[in-house]
C-alpha positions as a LaTeX table, in Angstrom:
\begin{tabular}{lrrr}
\hline
Residue & $x$ (\AA) & $y$ (\AA) & $z$ (\AA) \\
\hline
Met1 & $-15.54$ & 4.64 & 4.83 \\
Ala2 & $-12.50$ & 6.76 & 6.70 \\
Gln3 & $-14.13$ & 6.66 & 9.81 \\
Thr4 & $-15.29$ & 2.97 & 9.89 \\
Thr5 & $-11.38$ & 2.33 & 8.99 \\
Thr6 & $-9.65$ & 4.37 & 11.35 \\
Ala7 & $-11.65$ & 2.66 & 14.12 \\
Ala8 & $-11.41$ & $-0.23$ & 13.00 \\
Leu9 & $-7.52$ & 0.06 & 13.26 \\
Ile10 & $-8.44$ & 1.46 & 16.74 \\
Val11 & $-9.84$ & $-1.33$ & 18.32 \\
Gly12 & $-8.31$ & $-3.97$ & 15.82 \\
Ser13 & $-4.90$ & $-2.72$ & 17.02 \\
Thr14 & $-6.03$ & $-3.17$ & 21.34 \\
Leu15 & $-8.48$ & $-6.63$ & 19.63 \\
Phe16 & $-4.62$ & $-7.47$ & 18.33 \\
Met17 & $-2.01$ & $-6.20$ & 21.55 \\
Val18 & $-4.66$ & $-7.58$ & 23.92 \\
Asn19 & $-5.16$ & $-11.51$ & 22.19 \\
Leu20 & $-2.95$ & $-12.55$ & 20.26 \\
Tyr21 & 0.23 & $-11.34$ & 20.50 \\
Ala22 & 1.75 & $-12.94$ & 22.20 \\
Gln23 & 2.46 & $-16.27$ & 19.64 \\
Val24 & 3.72 & $-13.46$ & 17.14 \\
Arg25 & 6.35 & $-13.14$ & 20.24 \\
Glu26 & 6.23 & $-17.27$ & 20.72 \\
Gly27 & 5.03 & $-19.70$ & 17.81 \\
Pro28 & 5.00 & $-19.47$ & 14.33 \\
Phe29 & 3.31 & $-18.06$ & 11.89 \\
Thr30 & 0.17 & $-20.71$ & 10.01 \\
Trp31 & $-2.16$ & $-19.66$ & 8.26 \\
Ala32 & $-5.10$ & $-20.37$ & 11.43 \\
Phe33 & $-3.53$ & $-17.01$ & 12.90 \\
Ala34 & $-3.10$ & $-15.21$ & 9.73 \\
Ala35 & $-6.83$ & $-15.46$ & 9.69 \\
Arg36 & $-7.84$ & $-14.97$ & 13.17 \\
Thr37 & $-5.14$ & $-12.33$ & 12.81 \\
Ala38 & $-7.32$ & $-10.56$ & 10.14 \\
Leu39 & $-10.83$ & $-10.64$ & 11.60 \\
Thr40 & $-8.92$ & $-8.68$ & 14.40 \\
Phe41 & $-9.14$ & $-5.55$ & 12.42 \\
Leu42 & $-12.80$ & $-7.22$ & 9.91 \\
Val43 & $-14.81$ & $-7.18$ & 12.01 \\
Pro44 & $-14.88$ & $-4.32$ & 14.36 \\
Trp45 & $-14.10$ & $-2.89$ & 10.00 \\
Leu46 & $-18.04$ & $-3.91$ & 9.78 \\
Asn47 & $-19.63$ & $-3.85$ & 12.84 \\
Ala48 & $-18.69$ & $-0.11$ & 12.10 \\
Thr49 & $-19.59$ & 0.17 & 8.55 \\
Met50 & $-23.08$ & $-1.21$ & 9.68 \\
Gly51 & $-23.75$ & 0.97 & 12.32 \\
Ile52 & $-23.08$ & 3.95 & 10.45 \\
Ala53 & $-25.95$ & 2.52 & 7.44 \\
Ile54 & $-28.16$ & 1.72 & 9.99 \\
Gly55 & $-28.02$ & 4.98 & 11.65 \\
Leu56 & $-28.42$ & 6.87 & 8.79 \\
Arg57 & $-31.58$ & 5.07 & 7.78 \\
Arg58 & $-35.17$ & 7.31 & 7.79 \\
Pro59 & $-37.30$ & 6.31 & 10.50 \\
Gly60 & $-39.92$ & 3.69 & 8.70 \\
Ala61 & $-38.44$ & 3.87 & 4.99 \\
Ser62 & $-38.21$ & $-0.42$ & 3.90 \\
Ala63 & $-34.90$ & $-1.39$ & 3.15 \\
Arg64 & $-35.78$ & $-1.57$ & $-0.78$ \\
Arg65 & $-36.76$ & 1.48 & $-2.37$ \\
Pro66 & $-39.23$ & 1.71 & $-5.58$ \\
Ala67 & $-37.62$ & 3.23 & $-8.51$ \\
Arg68 & $-39.14$ & 6.81 & $-8.53$ \\
Ser69 & $-40.08$ & 8.87 & $-11.64$ \\
Ser70 & $-38.34$ & 12.20 & $-12.97$ \\
Thr71 & $-41.81$ & 13.71 & $-12.91$ \\
Ala72 & $-43.11$ & 12.10 & $-9.11$ \\
Ala73 & $-42.90$ & 15.42 & $-5.61$ \\
Ala74 & $-39.90$ & 14.95 & $-3.61$ \\
Asp75 & $-39.84$ & 13.26 & $-0.78$ \\
Pro76 & $-40.90$ & 16.39 & 2.25 \\
Glu77 & $-38.66$ & 16.04 & 5.01 \\
Pro78 & $-40.20$ & 14.12 & 8.16 \\
Ala79 & $-41.87$ & 15.66 & 11.16 \\
Ser80 & $-39.17$ & 15.90 & 13.87 \\
Pro81 & $-40.12$ & 14.42 & 17.50 \\
Ser82 & $-42.67$ & 16.41 & 19.11 \\
Pro83 & $-40.22$ & 17.44 & 23.09 \\
Gln84 & $-43.69$ & 15.87 & 24.67 \\
Ala85 & $-43.22$ & 12.69 & 23.39 \\
Gly86 & $-42.09$ & 9.15 & 24.86 \\
Cys87 & $-40.73$ & 9.58 & 27.76 \\
Leu88 & $-40.56$ & 13.09 & 28.15 \\
Gln89 & $-43.77$ & 13.41 & 29.13 \\
Pro90 & $-44.72$ & 15.60 & 31.42 \\
Gly91 & $-45.41$ & 12.80 & 34.37 \\
Phe92 & $-43.60$ & 10.39 & 33.02 \\
Leu93 & $-41.43$ & 9.29 & 35.87 \\
Glu94 & $-44.87$ & 8.83 & 38.27 \\
Arg95 & $-46.70$ & 6.15 & 36.04 \\
\hline
\end{tabular}
């Protein structure tokens, strides 16, 4: 949570200064301006939060897991990809 909040504050502040600062200096405060300001910080926070959530998901895991019984064995660790998998195969660029 601290990482996403920090990212949102940095990105949101930059976007606020670029897009909305002139309205702060010149125009009156309105509810539309307040909503735009809130979205300026909320969108980067949601983006960072969803990025971390997606990055923490295990490959091949479904969005909803069935309930485990207390006697079920623990899931084995997923095998790490072989260094020879995919584009790391010798001769890949020559194809």
